[in-house]
C-alpha positions as a Python dict, from the first residue, in 0.01 Angstrom:
ca = {
    (1, 'M'): (0, 0, 0),
    (2, 'G'): (155, -347, -9),
    (3, 'D'): (69, -655, 190),
    (4, 'L'): (15, -532, 547),
    (5, 'K'): (-6, -891, 679),
    (6, 'C'): (366, -928, 603),
    (7, 'E'): (468, -621, 804),
    (8, 'T'): (552, -627, 1174),
    (9, 'P'): (274, -448, 1366),
    (10, 'T'): (360, -155, 1590),
    (11, 'E'): (84, -255, 1834),
    (12, 'V'): (-149, -555, 1880),
    (13, 'L'): (-501, -507, 2014),
    (14, 'D'): (-691, -815, 2138),
    (15, 'V'): (-1068, -766, 2130),
    (16, 'L'): (-1152, -1138, 2125),
    (17, 'G'): (-1479, -1208, 2305),
    (18, 'R'): (-1601, -848, 2271),
    (19, 'V'): (-1924, -776, 2083),
    (20, 'C'): (-2024, -469, 1879),
    (21, 'P'): (-1961, -186, 1922),
    (22, 'Y'): (-1663, -251, 2153),
    (23, 'P'): (-1414, -381, 1893),
    (24, 'L'): (-1457, -64, 1685),
    (25, 'V'): (-1455, 166, 1989),
    (26, 'L'): (-1135, 9, 2125),
    (27, 'T'): (-973, 11, 1779),
    (28, 'K'): (-1047, 384, 1739),
    (29, 'K'): (-910, 455, 2087),
    (30, 'Q'): (-587, 262, 2020),
    (31, 'L'): (-534, 426, 1680),
    (32, 'S'): (-580, 772, 1831),
    (33, 'K'): (-271, 706, 2047),
    (34, 'M'): (-59, 588, 1754),
    (35, 'G'): (151, 797, 1519),
    (36, 'E'): (132, 836, 1143),
    (37, 'G'): (270, 537, 951),
    (38, 'T'): (221, 289, 1236),
    (39, 'L'): (51, -49, 1195),
    (40, 'L'): (-214, -186, 1432),
    (41, 'K'): (-301, -556, 1434),
    (42, 'V'): (-646, -627, 1580),
    (43, 'L'): (-752, -977, 1688),
    (44, 'C'): (-1131, -990, 1655),
    (45, 'D'): (-1394, -1266, 1660),
    (46, 'A'): (-1704, -1046, 1610),
    (47, 'P'): (-1810, -1090, 1244),
    (48, 'A'): (-1996, -757, 1222),
    (49, 'S'): (-1688, -569, 1344),
    (50, 'A'): (-1432, -764, 1142),
    (51, 'E'): (-1625, -762, 814),
    (52, 'D'): (-1816, -434, 834),
    (53, 'S'): (-1759, -160, 1092),
    (54, 'I'): (-1378, -172, 1127),
    (55, 'P'): (-1306, -197, 750),
    (56, 'K'): (-1552, 89, 682),
    (57, 'F'): (-1387, 300, 954),
    (58, 'A'): (-1042, 237, 800),
    (59, 'E'): (-1165, 324, 451),
    (60, 'K'): (-1341, 641, 568),
    (61, 'N'): (-1019, 759, 736),
    (62, 'K'): (-805, 657, 436),
    (63, 'F'): (-606, 410, 645),
    (64, 'G'): (-451, 107, 484),
    (65, 'F'): (-648, -208, 566),
    (66, 'D'): (-594, -580, 527),
    (67, 'S'): (-748, -882, 698),
    (68, 'I'): (-719, -1256, 719),
    (69, 'K'): (-949, -1511, 881),
    (70, 'V'): (-763, -1752, 1109),
    (71, 'G'): (-989, -2028, 1235),
    (72, 'E'): (-1268, -1864, 1434),
    (73, 'H'): (-1123, -1511, 1442),
    (74, 'W'): (-982, -1243, 1215),
    (75, 'E'): (-652, -1062, 1214),
    (76, 'L'): (-714, -706, 1099),
    (77, 'Y'): (-426, -485, 993),
    (78, 'I'): (-473, -107, 991),
    (79, 'K'): (-197, 124, 871),
    (80, 'K'): (-241, 477, 997),
}
């Protein structure tokens, strides 16, 4: 799928300060509005969401997924 971190995201979703399950719920909601082939960048500081629930959701739906930890938060990239 390539390195999603190098692509320009179609949308950016900031869920910083939100705790589970809100990062996943808001990510699903945003992706449902986006078209095929678009890239969502999610800013998340909830470890359970960034390392578990959101990556599993992306994998289950066969979306491209990439992430990077930046200081105290993660940048998650999901290609629909």
